[in-house]
A tleap script that builds the chain and sets N, CA, C and O, in Angstrom:
source leaprc.protein.ff14SB
mol = sequence {
  NMET LEU LEU LYS LEU CYS TRP PHE MET GLN
  VAL PHE THR SER VAL LEU LEU ILE VAL LEU
  VAL LEU LEU HIE SER PRO LYS GLY ASP GLY
  ILE ALA ALA ILE GLY GLY ALA SER GLN MET
  PHE SER SER GLN LYS SER ALA GLU LYS GLY
  LEU ASN LYS LEU THR TYR ILE VAL ALA ALA
  ILE PHE LEU LEU CYS THR PHE LEU LEU GLY
  PHE GLY ILE VAL CHIE
}
set mol.1.N position { -3.172 -85.284 221.589 }
set mol.1.CA position { -4.266 -84.493 221.056 }
set mol.1.C position { -5.155 -85.342 220.135 }
set mol.1.O position { -6.382 -85.265 220.200 }
set mol.2.N position { -4.525 -86.141 219.288 }
set mol.2.CA position { -5.273 -86.985 218.365 }
set mol.2.C position { -6.040 -88.069 219.112 }
set mol.2.O position { -7.127 -88.466 218.695 }
set mol.3.N position { -5.473 -88.544 220.213 }
set mol.3.CA position { -6.145 -89.547 221.028 }
set mol.3.C position { -7.425 -88.983 221.642 }
set mol.3.O position { -8.457 -89.654 221.650 }
set mol.4.N position { -7.363 -87.764 222.151 }
set mol.4.CA position { -8.539 -87.132 222.741 }
set mol.4.C position { -9.611 -86.887 221.691 }
set mol.4.O position { -10.800 -87.063 221.957 }
set mol.5.N position { -9.193 -86.482 220.504 }
set mol.5.CA position { -10.139 -86.265 219.420 }
set mol.5.C position { -10.825 -87.569 219.032 }
set mol.5.O position { -12.032 -87.593 218.793 }
set mol.6.N position { -10.071 -88.633 218.968 }
set mol.6.CA position { -10.630 -89.931 218.599 }
set mol.6.C position { -11.597 -90.432 219.678 }
set mol.6.O position { -12.635 -91.006 219.349 }
set mol.7.N position { -11.278 -90.227 220.944 }
set mol.7.CA position { -12.182 -90.610 222.024 }
set mol.7.C position { -13.465 -89.788 221.983 }
set mol.7.O position { -14.558 -90.313 222.198 }
set mol.8.N position { -13.319 -88.487 221.703 }
set mol.8.CA position { -14.504 -87.632 221.598 }
set mol.8.C position { -15.388 -88.093 220.442 }
set mol.8.O position { -16.607 -88.181 220.591 }
set mol.9.N position { -14.785 -88.386 219.298 }
set mol.9.CA position { -15.539 -88.855 218.141 }
set mol.9.C position { -16.217 -90.185 218.440 }
set mol.9.O position { -17.335 -90.431 217.987 }
set mol.10.N position { -15.552 -91.030 219.190 }
set mol.10.CA position { -16.113 -92.337 219.563 }
set mol.10.C position { -17.388 -92.151 220.387 }
set mol.10.O position { -18.411 -92.773 220.102 }
set mol.11.N position { -17.325 -91.305 221.398 }
set mol.11.CA position { -18.477 -91.075 222.270 }
set mol.11.C position { -19.589 -90.352 221.515 }
set mol.11.O position { -20.758 -90.722 221.624 }
set mol.12.N position { -19.229 -89.326 220.752 }
set mol.12.CA position { -20.218 -88.543 220.009 }
set mol.12.C position { -20.945 -89.390 218.973 }
set mol.12.O position { -22.170 -89.330 218.870 }
set mol.13.N position { -20.200 -90.176 218.207 }
set mol.13.CA position { -20.839 -90.990 217.179 }
set mol.13.C position { -21.661 -92.127 217.780 }
set mol.13.O position { -22.653 -92.551 217.188 }
set mol.14.N position { -21.260 -92.622 218.946 }
set mol.14.CA position { -22.056 -93.684 219.573 }
set mol.14.C position { -23.422 -93.154 219.996 }
set mol.14.O position { -24.437 -93.816 219.782 }
set mol.15.N position { -23.453 -91.975 220.589 }
set mol.15.CA position { -24.734 -91.374 220.991 }
set mol.15.C position { -25.561 -91.021 219.758 }
set mol.15.O position { -26.768 -91.260 219.726 }
set mol.16.N position { -24.912 -90.454 218.745 }
set mol.16.CA position { -25.611 -90.091 217.519 }
set mol.16.C position { -26.151 -91.320 216.796 }
set mol.16.O position { -27.234 -91.274 216.212 }
set mol.17.N position { -25.411 -92.399 216.834 }
set mol.17.CA position { -25.853 -93.637 216.199 }
set mol.17.C position { -27.089 -94.206 216.899 }
set mol.17.O position { -27.994 -94.717 216.240 }
set mol.18.N position { -27.127 -94.119 218.201 }
set mol.18.CA position { -28.304 -94.574 218.952 }
set mol.18.C position { -29.529 -93.750 218.564 }
set mol.18.O position { -30.607 -94.299 218.334 }
set mol.19.N position { -29.358 -92.440 218.494 }
set mol.19.CA position { -30.475 -91.559 218.133 }
set mol.19.C position { -30.946 -91.847 216.707 }
set mol.19.O position { -32.148 -91.924 216.455 }
set mol.20.N position { -30.002 -92.005 215.772 }
set mol.20.CA position { -30.380 -92.250 214.381 }
set mol.20.C position { -31.109 -93.579 214.212 }
set mol.20.O position { -32.063 -93.662 213.439 }
set mol.21.N position { -30.682 -94.603 214.911 }
set mol.21.CA position { -31.361 -95.895 214.810 }
set mol.21.C position { -32.771 -95.800 215.388 }
set mol.21.O position { -33.702 -96.403 214.853 }
set mol.22.N position { -32.931 -95.058 216.460 }
set mol.22.CA position { -34.264 -94.906 217.042 }
set mol.22.C position { -35.196 -94.071 216.164 }
set mol.22.O position { -36.415 -94.200 216.268 }
set mol.23.N position { -34.641 -93.220 215.304 }
set mol.23.CA position { -35.459 -92.406 214.413 }
set mol.23.C position { -36.007 -93.181 213.221 }
set mol.23.O position { -36.962 -92.735 212.585 }
set mol.24.N position { -35.426 -94.317 212.912 }
set mol.24.CA position { -35.896 -95.104 211.772 }
set mol.24.C position { -37.309 -95.616 212.017 }
set mol.24.O position { -37.704 -95.900 213.147 }
set mol.25.N position { -38.054 -95.726 210.925 }
set mol.25.CA position { -39.400 -96.283 211.045 }
set mol.25.C position { -39.309 -97.795 211.182 }
set mol.25.O position { -38.415 -98.416 210.606 }
set mol.26.N position { -40.214 -98.388 211.930 }
set mol.26.CA position { -40.159 -99.839 212.122 }
set mol.26.C position { -40.406 -100.580 210.810 }
set mol.26.O position { -41.252 -100.182 210.008 }
set mol.27.N position { -39.660 -101.661 210.603 }
set mol.27.CA position { -39.762 -102.416 209.359 }
set mol.27.C position { -40.577 -103.695 209.522 }
set mol.27.O position { -40.779 -104.424 208.551 }
set mol.28.N position { -41.038 -103.971 210.711 }
set mol.28.CA position { -41.787 -105.203 210.945 }
set mol.28.C position { -43.142 -105.175 210.259 }
set mol.28.O position { -43.813 -104.143 210.240 }
set mol.29.N position { -43.541 -106.300 209.699 }
set mol.29.CA position { -44.824 -106.379 209.016 }
set mol.29.C position { -45.981 -106.539 209.996 }
set mol.29.O position { -47.076 -106.023 209.776 }
set mol.30.N position { -45.722 -107.246 211.053 }
set mol.30.CA position { -46.767 -107.474 212.033 }
set mol.30.C position { -47.878 -108.344 211.473 }
set mol.30.O position { -47.619 -109.268 210.703 }
set mol.31.N position { -49.103 -108.057 211.853 }
set mol.31.CA position { -50.253 -108.849 211.432 }
set mol.31.C position { -50.600 -108.596 209.965 }
set mol.31.O position { -51.297 -109.406 209.355 }
set mol.32.N position { -50.132 -107.495 209.391 }
set mol.32.CA position { -50.429 -107.171 207.997 }
set mol.32.C position { -49.773 -108.147 207.028 }
set mol.32.O position { -50.195 -108.241 205.875 }
set mol.33.N position { -48.770 -108.860 207.461 }
set mol.33.CA position { -48.084 -109.809 206.593 }
set mol.33.C position { -48.968 -110.997 206.237 }
set mol.33.O position { -48.726 -111.662 205.230 }
set mol.34.N position { -49.973 -111.272 207.033 }
set mol.34.CA position { -50.846 -112.420 206.775 }
set mol.34.C position { -51.677 -112.204 205.516 }
set mol.34.O position { -51.779 -113.098 204.676 }
set mol.35.N position { -52.262 -111.035 205.385 }
set mol.35.CA position { -53.134 -110.770 204.244 }
set mol.35.C position { -52.448 -110.142 203.052 }
set mol.35.O position { -53.101 -109.855 202.048 }
set mol.36.N position { -51.163 -109.922 203.134 }
set mol.36.CA position { -50.446 -109.295 202.028 }
set mol.36.C position { -50.539 -107.786 202.020 }
set mol.36.O position { -50.103 -107.153 201.059 }
set mol.37.N position { -51.087 -107.196 203.053 }
set mol.37.CA position { -51.231 -105.743 203.108 }
set mol.37.C position { -49.919 -105.051 203.431 }
set mol.37.O position { -49.840 -103.823 203.385 }
set mol.38.N position { -48.891 -105.820 203.757 }
set mol.38.CA position { -47.616 -105.200 204.115 }
set mol.38.C position { -46.933 -104.589 202.904 }
set mol.38.O position { -46.077 -103.718 203.061 }
set mol.39.N position { -47.285 -105.019 201.701 }
set mol.39.CA position { -46.669 -104.485 200.488 }
set mol.39.C position { -47.260 -103.140 200.087 }
set mol.39.O position { -46.741 -102.482 199.186 }
set mol.40.N position { -48.333 -102.726 200.743 }
set mol.40.CA position { -49.005 -101.493 200.369 }
set mol.40.C position { -48.129 -100.265 200.607 }
set mol.40.O position { -48.144 -99.329 199.808 }
set mol.41.N position { -47.378 -100.263 201.685 }
set mol.41.CA position { -46.557 -99.101 202.045 }
set mol.41.C position { -45.069 -99.453 202.020 }
set mol.41.O position { -44.327 -99.035 202.909 }
set mol.42.N position { -44.633 -100.194 201.042 }
set mol.42.CA position { -43.253 -100.673 201.035 }
set mol.42.C position { -42.274 -99.698 200.397 }
set mol.42.O position { -41.064 -99.911 200.482 }
set mol.43.N position { -42.757 -98.632 199.759 }
set mol.43.CA position { -41.826 -97.696 199.124 }
set mol.43.C position { -41.124 -96.859 200.188 }
set mol.43.O position { -41.697 -96.503 201.218 }
set mol.44.N position { -39.856 -96.560 199.896 }
set mol.44.CA position { -39.046 -95.813 200.857 }
set mol.44.C position { -39.075 -94.334 200.488 }
set mol.44.O position { -38.833 -93.978 199.334 }
set mol.45.N position { -39.362 -93.492 201.436 }
set mol.45.CA position { -39.405 -92.055 201.181 }
set mol.45.C position { -37.988 -91.504 201.129 }
set mol.45.O position { -37.044 -92.147 201.589 }
set mol.46.N position { -37.847 -90.306 200.564 }
set mol.46.CA position { -36.514 -89.707 200.441 }
set mol.46.C position { -35.925 -89.354 201.805 }
set mol.46.O position { -34.707 -89.407 201.981 }
set mol.47.N position { -36.759 -89.001 202.760 }
set mol.47.CA position { -36.252 -88.702 204.109 }
set mol.47.C position { -35.660 -89.951 204.736 }
set mol.47.O position { -34.633 -89.891 205.413 }
set mol.48.N position { -36.319 -91.094 204.505 }
set mol.48.CA position { -35.816 -92.356 205.048 }
set mol.48.C position { -34.504 -92.745 204.364 }
set mol.48.O position { -33.605 -93.288 205.006 }
set mol.49.N position { -34.397 -92.474 203.085 }
set mol.49.CA position { -33.148 -92.769 202.365 }
set mol.49.C position { -32.008 -91.904 202.892 }
set mol.49.O position { -30.889 -92.386 203.074 }
set mol.50.N position { -32.291 -90.638 203.133 }
set mol.50.CA position { -31.278 -89.753 203.700 }
set mol.50.C position { -30.867 -90.169 205.099 }
set mol.50.O position { -29.696 -90.089 205.468 }
set mol.51.N position { -31.848 -90.616 205.872 }
set mol.51.CA position { -31.564 -91.090 207.227 }
set mol.51.C position { -30.712 -92.351 207.187 }
set mol.51.O position { -29.815 -92.525 208.012 }
set mol.52.N position { -30.991 -93.228 206.233 }
set mol.52.CA position { -30.178 -94.435 206.074 }
set mol.52.C position { -28.741 -94.091 205.714 }
set mol.52.O position { -27.803 -94.669 206.261 }
set mol.53.N position { -28.570 -93.150 204.793 }
set mol.53.CA position { -27.230 -92.759 204.365 }
set mol.53.C position { -26.450 -92.139 205.521 }
set mol.53.O position { -25.272 -92.438 205.711 }
set mol.54.N position { -27.111 -91.275 206.290 }
set mol.54.CA position { -26.461 -90.644 207.439 }
set mol.54.C position { -26.094 -91.679 208.496 }
set mol.54.O position { -25.036 -91.587 209.119 }
set mol.55.N position { -26.964 -92.660 208.696 }
set mol.55.CA position { -26.680 -93.720 209.660 }
set mol.55.C position { -25.470 -94.532 209.234 }
set mol.55.O position { -24.635 -94.880 210.068 }
set mol.56.N position { -25.364 -94.841 207.941 }
set mol.56.CA position { -24.203 -95.586 207.441 }
set mol.56.C position { -22.905 -94.798 207.611 }
set mol.56.O position { -21.872 -95.369 207.959 }
set mol.57.N position { -22.956 -93.506 207.368 }
set mol.57.CA position { -21.760 -92.671 207.508 }
set mol.57.C position { -21.317 -92.605 208.965 }
set mol.57.O position { -20.131 -92.750 209.263 }
set mol.58.N position { -22.270 -92.386 209.874 }
set mol.58.CA position { -21.941 -92.313 211.303 }
set mol.58.C position { -21.427 -93.662 211.801 }
set mol.58.O position { -20.505 -93.715 212.615 }
set mol.59.N position { -22.019 -94.742 211.317 }
set mol.59.CA position { -21.553 -96.074 211.717 }
set mol.59.C position { -20.136 -96.332 211.215 }
set mol.59.O position { -19.337 -96.953 211.916 }
set mol.60.N position { -19.815 -95.863 210.011 }
set mol.60.CA position { -18.464 -96.036 209.474 }
set mol.60.C position { -17.446 -95.243 210.297 }
set mol.60.O position { -16.353 -95.739 210.570 }
set mol.61.N position { -17.794 -94.026 210.691 }
set mol.61.CA position { -16.902 -93.219 211.536 }
set mol.61.C position { -16.715 -93.890 212.887 }
set mol.61.O position { -15.603 -93.929 213.414 }
set mol.62.N position { -17.800 -94.420 213.452 }
set mol.62.CA position { -17.722 -95.127 214.730 }
set mol.62.C position { -16.799 -96.342 214.633 }
set mol.62.O position { -15.966 -96.562 215.512 }
set mol.63.N position { -16.947 -97.126 213.571 }
set mol.63.CA position { -16.104 -98.305 213.400 }
set mol.63.C position { -14.644 -97.929 213.170 }
set mol.63.O position { -13.745 -98.618 213.653 }
set mol.64.N position { -14.399 -96.850 212.444 }
set mol.64.CA position { -13.029 -96.394 212.224 }
set mol.64.C position { -12.377 -95.974 213.537 }
set mol.64.O position { -11.233 -96.335 213.812 }
set mol.65.N position { -13.112 -95.207 214.348 }
set mol.65.CA position { -12.577 -94.797 215.654 }
set mol.65.C position { -12.347 -96.001 216.558 }
set mol.65.O position { -11.360 -96.050 217.291 }
set mol.66.N position { -13.258 -96.974 216.507 }
set mol.66.CA position { -13.093 -98.186 217.302 }
set mol.66.C position { -11.838 -98.937 216.888 }
set mol.66.O position { -11.084 -99.414 217.736 }
set mol.67.N position { -11.617 -99.039 215.583 }
set mol.67.CA position { -10.431 -99.712 215.066 }
set mol.67.C position { -9.155 -98.987 215.490 }
set mol.67.O position { -8.197 -99.615 215.940 }
set mol.68.N position { -9.148 -97.666 215.344 }
set mol.68.CA position { -7.955 -96.887 215.688 }
set mol.68.C position { -7.638 -96.958 217.176 }
set mol.68.O position { -6.476 -97.080 217.564 }
set mol.69.N position { -8.665 -96.882 218.002 }
set mol.69.CA position { -8.440 -96.943 219.458 }
set mol.69.C position { -8.146 -98.356 219.924 }
set mol.69.O position { -7.337 -98.550 220.831 }
set mol.70.N position { -8.778 -99.332 219.328 }
set mol.70.CA position { -8.615 -100.710 219.764 }
set mol.70.C position { -7.228 -101.275 219.482 }
set mol.70.O position { -6.668 -102.007 220.298 }
set mol.71.N position { -6.682 -100.930 218.325 }
set mol.71.CA position { -5.367 -101.448 217.973 }
set mol.71.C position { -4.232 -100.521 218.375 }
set mol.71.O position { -3.071 -100.797 218.071 }
set mol.72.N position { -4.544 -99.446 219.040 }
set mol.72.CA position { -3.514 -98.531 219.555 }
set mol.72.C position { -2.784 -97.760 218.482 }
set mol.72.O position { -1.633 -97.366 218.670 }
set mol.73.N position { -3.446 -97.537 217.348 }
set mol.73.CA position { -2.812 -96.804 216.257 }
set mol.73.C position { -2.692 -95.320 216.616 }
set mol.73.O position { -1.727 -94.658 216.232 }
set mol.74.N position { -3.666 -94.811 217.344 }
set mol.74.CA position { -3.649 -93.415 217.764 }
set mol.74.C position { -2.982 -93.333 219.135 }
set mol.74.O position { -3.368 -94.044 220.062 }
set mol.75.N position { -1.997 -92.478 219.257 }
set mol.75.CA position { -1.288 -92.309 220.538 }
set mol.75.C position { -1.484 -90.927 221.087 }
set mol.75.O position { -0.961 -90.607 222.155 }
savepdb mol mol.pdb
quit
């Protein structure tokens, strides 16, 4: 039962992690880096901070499930 739960969490968090990474705003400066205009919008909004925190939590769960399944700790 625990093995099935861990596999489900592995698949669910992998899909969720892909979606969360795609939701992030691009961090590339592009051509604006030449004139220094890239610093104009460098502040991070609270929604982006929350998205970062959620991404870190989902990534930690994904890594934990990977560790448990990879080393055969869950039977």
